[in-house]
C-alpha positions in Angstrom: 75.4 91.0 132.1 78.3 92.5 130.1 78.2 96.2 128.9 76.0 96.8 126.1 75.0 100.2 124.1 71.6 101.3 122.5 71.4 102.5 119.0 68.3 104.5 117.9 67.6 105.2 114.4 66.1 108.4 113.5 65.4 108.1 109.6 64.2 111.5 108.8 65.8 113.5 106.1 64.7 116.4 103.9 66.2 114.6 100.9 68.4 111.5 100.1 72.1 112.1 99.7 73.4 111.0 96.4 75.6 108.2 98.2 73.6 107.2 100.9 72.8 103.7 101.3 71.1 103.7 104.8 67.2 103.4 105.7 65.9 107.0 105.3 62.5 108.7 104.8 62.0 112.2 103.2 58.3 112.4 103.2 57.4 111.3 106.7 57.6 114.3 108.8 54.1 114.6 109.5 54.3 111.0 111.0 57.1 111.7 113.6 54.5 111.0 116.4 53.7 107.5 115.0 57.3 106.7 114.9 58.2 107.7 118.4 55.4 105.6 119.7 56.8 102.7 117.9 60.3 103.6 119.6 58.3 103.9 122.8 57.2 100.4 122.6 60.5 99.1 121.8 62.1 100.7 124.8 59.1 99.2 126.7 59.8 95.6 125.4 63.6 95.7 126.3 63.0 97.4 129.7 60.9 94.0 130.8 63.9 91.9 129.6 67.1 93.8 130.5 67.9 94.7 134.0 71.1 96.9 133.6 71.5 100.4 132.0 73.5 100.5 128.9 76.9 102.3 128.9 75.9 104.3 125.7 73.1 105.5 123.7 73.4 106.6 120.3 71.1 108.7 118.1 71.8 107.8 114.4 70.1 108.6 111.0 68.8 109.8 108.9 69.1 113.2 110.4 68.4 113.2 114.3 68.3 116.9 114.4 65.0 116.8 112.0 63.0 115.2 114.8 60.9 117.9 116.2 61.8 119.3 119.7 58.4 118.0 121.3 59.2 114.6 119.9 63.0 114.4 121.1 61.8 115.4 124.5 59.1 112.6 124.5 61.7 110.1 123.4 64.5 111.2 125.7 62.4 111.2 128.7 60.9 107.8 127.9 64.3 106.3 127.7 65.3 108.3 131.1 62.2 106.9 132.8 63.0 103.5 131.7 66.6 103.1 131.8 67.8 106.2 133.4 70.4 108.5 132.2 73.8 109.2 134.1 76.8 111.6 133.7 78.7 108.3 133.1 76.6 107.5 130.0 78.0 108.4 126.6 75.1 110.1 124.6 75.8 110.7 121.2 74.0 112.4 118.4 74.4 112.9 114.5 73.9 116.0 113.3 74.1 117.8 109.6 75.8 121.5 109.7 72.4 122.9 108.1 70.2 121.5 110.8 72.3 121.8 113.6 70.7 124.8 115.0 71.7 126.5 118.4 68.1 125.8 119.5 68.3 121.9 118.6 72.1 121.9 120.3 70.7 123.6 123.4 67.9 121.2 123.5 70.3 118.3 123.2 72.6 119.4 125.9 69.8 120.1 128.3 68.5 116.7 128.0 71.6 114.8 128.7 73.7 114.5 125.4 77.2 114.8 125.6 78.6 113.9 122.3 78.0 115.3 118.9 79.1 113.6 115.5 78.8 116.2 112.7 78.7 115.0 109.0 80.9 117.5 107.3 82.0 115.0 104.7 84.2 117.5 102.9 85.0 121.4 102.7 85.1 121.4 98.8 82.0 122.8 97.3 82.1 121.1 94.3 82.3 117.5 96.1 79.7 118.5 98.4 77.6 119.2 95.4 78.3 115.8 93.8 77.6 114.1 97.2 74.2 116.1 97.1 75.0 117.4 100.5 72.7 120.6 101.4 75.3 122.4 103.3 78.4 124.5 102.2 81.7 124.6 103.9 81.2 127.9 105.7 77.9 126.2 107.1 79.9 123.3 108.4 82.4 125.7 110.0 79.6 127.9 111.5 77.9 124.7 113.0 81.2 123.5 114.8 81.1 127.0 116.4 77.5 126.4 117.5 78.3 123.2 118.9 81.4 124.7 120.9 78.7 127.5 122.0 76.2 124.9 123.0 78.9 123.9 125.8 79.9 120.6 124.0 83.7 119.4 124.5 83.0 116.0 123.1 82.4 116.0 119.5 83.3 114.5 116.1 84.0 115.6 112.6 83.1 113.0 109.9 85.2 113.2 106.5 84.9 111.1 103.3 87.8 110.4 100.9 87.9 108.6 97.6 85.2 111.0 96.2 85.0 111.2 92.5 87.6 113.3 91.1 89.2 114.2 94.5 92.8 114.6 94.2 95.4 113.8 97.0 95.9 117.5 97.8 92.3 118.3 97.9 92.0 115.5 100.6 95.1 116.9 102.2 93.4 120.2 102.4 90.2 119.0 103.9 92.3 117.4 106.7 94.0 120.7 107.3 90.8 122.5 107.5 89.4 120.0 109.9 92.2 119.8 112.2 92.4 123.6 112.2 88.9 123.2 113.9 90.4 121.3 116.6 88.1 118.4 117.0 88.6 115.8 119.9 87.4 113.1 117.2 87.6 112.5 113.8 86.1 109.9 111.3 87.4 109.2 108.0 85.4 107.1 105.9 86.3 105.7 102.2 83.3 106.4 99.9 81.4 103.3 98.7 79.8 103.8 95.3 76.5 101.7 95.3 75.2 100.9 92.0 72.2 103.0 90.8 72.9 105.7 93.2 73.2 109.2 91.9 76.7 109.9 93.1 77.8 106.6 91.3 76.0 107.7 88.2 77.6 111.0 88.3 81.2 109.4 88.7 80.5 106.8 86.1 79.4 109.6 83.5 82.2 111.8 84.1 84.6 108.7 84.4 86.1 110.0 87.5 86.0 107.3 90.2 89.4 107.3 92.2 91.5 104.2 91.7 92.1 102.0 95.0 95.8 103.1 94.8 94.7 106.7 95.3 92.4 105.7 97.9 95.1 104.0 99.6 97.2 106.8 99.6 94.5 108.9 101.1 94.1 106.8 103.9 97.7 106.3 104.6 97.8 110.3 104.4 95.0 110.5 107.0 96.7 108.1 109.3 100.0 109.8 109.1 98.4 113.2 109.4 96.2 112.7 112.4 98.9 110.8 114.1 101.3 113.6 113.7 98.8 115.8 115.2 98.2 114.1 118.6 95.4 111.7 117.5 95.3 108.0 118.1 94.1 106.0 115.0 92.2 103.6 117.2 90.1 102.1 114.5 90.6 102.0 110.8 88.2 104.8 110.4 88.6 106.8 113.4 90.8 108.8 115.4 90.6 110.7 118.7 92.4 112.6 121.2 93.5 110.8 124.4 90.2 109.7 126.1 87.9 110.9 123.3 87.5 107.5 121.6 83.6 106.6 120.8 82.8 104.3 123.6 79.6 103.3 121.9 81.4 102.2 118.6 84.2 100.5 120.8 81.4 98.1 121.9 80.8 96.8 118.4 84.6 96.3 117.6 85.3 94.9 121.1 82.6 92.4 120.5 80.2 93.9 122.9 76.4 93.6 122.8 74.1 96.3 121.6 70.4 96.9 120.9 69.5 98.6 117.4 66.1 100.4 117.7 64.1 102.0 114.8 63.5 101.3 111.4 66.2 99.1 110.1 67.8 98.4 113.5 70.3 95.6 113.8 71.2 94.1 117.1 73.5 91.6 118.6 72.1 90.3 122.0 72.1 87.1 123.8 74.6 86.0 121.2 71.9 86.4 118.5 71.5 88.6 115.7 68.3 90.3 114.7 67.0 93.0 112.5 64.1 95.4 112.5 61.9 95.7 109.4 63.6 98.3 106.9 60.3 99.4 105.4 58.4 102.1 107.0 54.8 100.6 107.5 56.2 97.1 108.3 58.3 98.7 111.1 55.4 100.6 112.7 53.0 97.6 112.3 55.5 95.4 114.0 55.8 97.8 116.9 52.2 99.3 117.2 52.0 97.9 120.9 54.4 96.2 123.1 54.6 92.4 121.9 55.0 89.5 124.1 58.0 88.1 121.9 60.4 89.9 119.1 58.1 90.3 116.1 60.9 89.0 113.8 63.2 86.0 113.4 66.1 85.8 115.6 69.5 84.0 114.4 71.6 82.5 117.0 75.4 83.2 116.4 77.3 80.2 115.3 80.6 79.2 116.7 81.9 80.1 113.1 80.1 83.3 113.2 81.6 84.3 116.5 85.0 83.6 115.5 84.7 85.7 112.3 83.2 88.7 114.4 86.2 88.2 116.7 88.9 88.3 114.1 87.2 90.6 111.7 86.1 93.4 114.4 89.1 93.2 116.6 91.6 93.7 113.9 89.7 96.7 112.9 91.2 98.3 116.3 94.5 99.5 117.0 94.6 97.2 119.9 93.9 94.3 118.1 93.4 91.0 120.1 95.2 89.0 122.7 96.1 85.5 121.5 95.0 84.2 124.6 91.5 85.3 123.9 91.5 83.9 120.5 92.5 80.5 122.1 89.7 80.8 124.6 87.3 81.1 121.8 88.9 78.1 119.9 89.3 75.9 122.9 92.8 75.1 122.0 96.3 76.4 121.0 96.5 78.7 117.9 99.1 76.2 116.7 102.4 76.5 114.6 100.7 77.5 111.4 99.0 80.4 112.6 102.2 81.4 114.3 104.0 81.3 110.8 101.2 83.1 109.3 101.9 86.0 111.9 105.4 86.0 111.0 104.6 86.2 107.3 102.6 89.3 107.8 104.8 91.0 110.0 107.5 90.7 107.6 105.3 92.6 105.1 104.7 95.0 107.4 100.8 94.5 108.2 101.1 93.7 111.7 102.5 94.9 114.9 102.1 91.6 116.7 104.2 90.1 119.5 104.0 86.7 121.1 100.7 87.6 122.9 99.0 90.2 120.9 97.7 90.7 117.0 97.1 94.0 115.8 97.2 95.6 112.3 99.3 98.6 111.0 97.8 101.1 108.8 99.3 99.3 105.8 97.6 96.0 107.1 94.4 97.8 107.6 94.5 98.3 103.8 94.1 94.6 103.3 92.3 93.9 106.6 89.7 91.8 104.7 92.3 89.3 102.9 94.1 89.1 106.5 91.0 88.2 108.2 90.3 85.5 105.5 93.7 84.1 105.7 93.5 84.1 109.6 90.0 82.2 109.4 91.2 79.8 106.8 94.2 78.9 108.9 92.2 78.7 112.0 89.3 76.6 110.6 91.8 74.2 108.6 93.6 73.4 111.8 90.3 72.7 113.7 89.3 70.6 110.7 
């Protein structure tokens, strides 16, 4: 079978950040044992159906570092017993500065984790406060030192731009501080303001949401700054030093398969999509034992959905896609209209395409959705 990855969702948080739209719980620390039992049952279920071991294992959240050590050990040992852990496997853990203690990092390192993703978001105290983050800039820098001291040489910083009231100079300063810490990998995400969330309400009350023009400037500044400092912006929100791209996330963007375990986990496997329940008691009930079949609906990916995923996800990456791959999926040549569309986009500076490959430039990434829509419209019109 093709390469695949496993994502395990650990939803535990001390409090919900004001911008967070993920599936988290803030009052279930006393129920961690029950949650880990459900995860163990999921792992048992999939071990009976999947022969190969994954190439990557990613623990996200939530706040994985809030999982108590005894339950972490139980979970990682269960995974190792069922699938094995090898030095070649990328094993990532997300961490927050305030909970990435030396003890937790040492435990992770000893159990096989070889990559850390640290959620810094910003180095400005006022913006951290607006995001309802629980750490300050000094704690973030101290956490980086602890990561190094624990022996991790593969780690990432997460930053967010487009914060309410954030200026271009402040974003430039965030990038400068981040680069001074010499991360092998840096993720930079545009803040999405979800209706009804505290950060959104603060921005609306102060009338300080950033315009799309400023956010575009911030994005292009990040790409230029990172590239000039030896990073490859290998995906529209991720940059890495040579050899440090996140293998797990590349699986998503290259059309690989993955299993998403835990509350709200989503999967693409056997050319099908399926999703775990997002609600705590419903999830625990679904996996209270090892079922004979998946306890939720499975949606077979249609040809159109596979085409959408191929174009949309591949165009997120700097490598884009080979036209021959697209033609294999289509079962025909792309046609003259598609070639004309590529020439138009290249003339606008949106693509770095040649006769064999289509890839977007940073300005093209800014209109990624529009380009994806136009390509699909062209291809499906031709098909019709």
